[in-house]
C-alpha positions as CSV (number, residue, x, y, z in Angstrom):
1,M,42.6,69.1,83.6
2,E,45.6,70.4,85.6
3,S,48.9,68.6,85.0
4,D,50.6,66.6,87.7
5,P,53.2,68.8,89.3
6,R,55.6,65.9,89.5
7,E,55.7,65.9,85.7
8,D,56.4,69.6,85.4
9,A,59.9,70.0,84.0
10,D,60.1,73.5,85.5
11,L,60.0,72.3,89.1
12,I,63.1,73.2,91.1
13,P,64.8,70.1,92.5
14,L,64.3,69.6,96.3
15,E,68.0,70.1,97.2
16,T,68.2,73.2,95.1
17,W,65.0,74.6,96.7
18,L,66.2,73.8,100.3
19,E,69.5,75.5,99.6
20,R,67.6,78.6,98.4
21,V,65.6,78.6,101.6
22,R,68.7,78.3,103.7
23,T,70.4,81.1,101.7
24,A,67.3,83.4,101.8
25,A,66.8,82.8,105.6
26,D,70.4,83.9,106.2
27,S,70.3,82.3,109.6
28,P,73.2,81.6,111.9
29,R,71.6,78.2,112.8
30,D,72.4,75.0,111.0
31,M,69.4,74.6,108.7
32,T,70.6,71.3,107.1
33,L,67.9,68.6,107.4
34,S,69.0,65.1,108.1
35,V,67.2,62.1,106.5
36,R,65.7,61.4,109.9
37,E,64.5,65.0,110.3
38,R,62.9,65.0,106.8
39,G,61.1,61.8,107.5
40,A,59.9,63.0,110.9
41,L,58.7,66.4,109.5
42,L,56.9,64.7,106.6
43,E,55.2,62.3,109.0
44,L,54.1,65.2,111.2
45,A,52.7,66.9,108.1
46,R,50.9,63.8,107.1
47,V,49.3,63.3,110.5
48,A,48.3,66.9,110.7
49,A,46.8,67.0,107.2
50,H,44.8,63.8,107.9
51,S,43.7,64.7,111.4
52,S,42.7,68.4,111.0
53,E,42.4,70.9,108.2
54,R,45.1,70.4,105.6
55,I,46.5,73.8,106.4
56,A,47.5,72.3,109.7
57,A,50.4,70.4,108.0
58,P,52.7,73.4,107.2
59,L,51.7,75.3,110.3
60,S,52.4,72.2,112.5
61,T,55.8,71.7,110.9
62,F,56.7,75.3,111.5
63,L,55.7,75.1,115.1
64,A,57.8,71.9,115.5
65,G,60.7,73.8,114.0
66,V,60.3,76.6,116.4
67,A,60.0,74.2,119.4
68,C,63.2,72.3,118.5
69,A,65.3,75.3,117.3
70,D,67.6,75.2,120.3
71,L,68.1,71.4,120.3
72,P,71.4,70.0,119.0
73,T,71.0,69.0,115.4
74,D,71.3,65.3,116.2
75,E,68.2,65.5,118.6
76,R,65.8,67.4,116.3
77,G,64.5,64.4,114.3
78,A,63.8,62.4,117.5
79,F,62.0,65.4,119.0
80,V,59.7,65.8,116.0
81,R,59.1,62.0,116.0
82,R,58.0,62.1,119.7
83,L,55.8,65.1,119.0
84,T,54.1,63.3,116.1
85,D,53.7,60.1,118.2
86,S,52.1,62.2,120.9
87,L,49.7,63.9,118.5
88,S,48.9,60.6,116.8
89,A,48.0,59.0,120.1
90,G,45.6,61.8,120.9
91,V,43.8,61.4,117.5
92,R,43.0,57.7,117.8
């Protein structure tokens, strides 16, 4: 049986991983995620994964990121939350 990845001591901590992503992307944009943005993106991923093929989750979050890339950082989380709410309403 495969081990639970959360029990794997070799996993890179989330903050370290996100910093690696920001560094590797070498983007002039502010790529720091607020708590609100994290929650909104995770909720979008959850809705996508449970409403479509699971692969829709990462692709949907990428598209949301592209869509809100030019928004001020303090508006991005709300944008993703509205997008998720809109998509959720269409699923029901």
